[in-house]
C-alpha positions, 0 to 999 in steps of 0.5 A: 925718063931715060935719064931717071932710069939711068940714075936709078940704075946707078943707085942700085949698082952692085958689088962683084962680091958682097963686102965682108967684115974687116974687108977693104970697104969696111976698114976704109970707112972705119979709117974715115970715121976715125980721122973725121972724129979726131978732126972734129973733136980737135978743132971744134971741141970749144966751138960756140953753141951756134957752130955745134948746132950747125955741125949737127944740122949738116950731119942730119941733112946728110943722113936724111938724104941717104935715108931717102935714097935707101927708101927709094932703092928698097921700094922702087922696082925697075922694069929693065925692059920698059921703065914705064912699067916700073912699080913702087911698093913700100917695104914696111920692114925698112920703115926708118924707126929703129934704134939706129934711125932715132938720130933722124928725129933727135938731131933736129931737136938738138939743132933747133930747140932754144936754150932760153926756154927751160922745157926746151933746154932739158929736152935738148940736153936729154937728146944730146946725152942720148946721142952721146950714149944710146945713139953712139952705141947703135953706130958703134955696134954696126962698125964693130960687126957690120955683117948683117947690114952689108948687101950687094947694093953699093949705095946701100952699103955706103948709106949704112956706113955713113949713117952709122958712122955719123952716129959714132962721130956725133956721139963722141963729139957731143961727149967731148963738146959737153965735157965741162957739163957732162955730169953724172946727175944728168945721166937720167936724161938719156934714159928718159929719151930712150924711154920715150923713143921706145914708147913710140916704137911700141905704139907704132908696132901696135897701130901700124900693123893694122894699117898695112898689108897683111903679112907685112913685117913691121918690127920697130926697135925689134920689140913687137909682140907680133914678130920675132926679135932678130937681134943677137942674144935678145932673139934667144931671150924672145924665144925663151920667155913670155913677151911680158918678160922680154920687153922689160929685159930688153929695156933694162938691158939697153938701159944698162948698156947706155949706163956703161957707155955713159960712165966709160965716156965720163971716165975717158973725158976726165982722163984725157982732159984732167989738166984742163979741169984742174986748171979750171978749178985752180982759176975758180979758186983764185 
């Protein structure tokens, strides 16, 4: 029991001072993600599908382990005087179903769905395009401005940087890996994935709230009509317009962002790999 207590105490250790934007902690993880992304894209850009699936699976296992840790830290309250009197109270506001949490559910589909089945093939493709656009954007935003995710708990800061850094890495790598089939005509699949995931968030917001203690915050995707939206810019929209108007603004706004990310990646891919594409066309012509 003492070992378990020491383990939990270590997990909940704190910084002397909360990390700040573009401080050493933030910049260290930015450097790590940049280096890892470059290495993965360089050495595995032409990997076999089996290898790509393994990379996705390993990344997923890492973020799942960190997510479990996060849930324990947020919900397990240690009694320092008597470990046996420590309590567990699940914090529903931390339920892992925000936009940035969606890789927890999307990545297994990419890793395991077979391409041999047509339906599975298109679901997997949609998840891959979603990972390269919407999920990538969610991770990138945190890495650009992590202020709201930094707290004093060391492990939680590490968890959030690993989680969002994984989104950045896999988002870029997936786009590079798919570069030969990164077609504009398939951009709609990412939007479909986002629509389905958003629909699940709406369903959860309308059902779970009736199953948890009264007064508990539960606001998945920050689109619940029961709680204020706290996302920058959108929080002002939430206060200014009726919910019936806010929801489509939210969905259309993120769809537009997803489109911008998609076309940006499409342009960069064709700029960086233009010689490769030109050579492929030449070989086809011959």
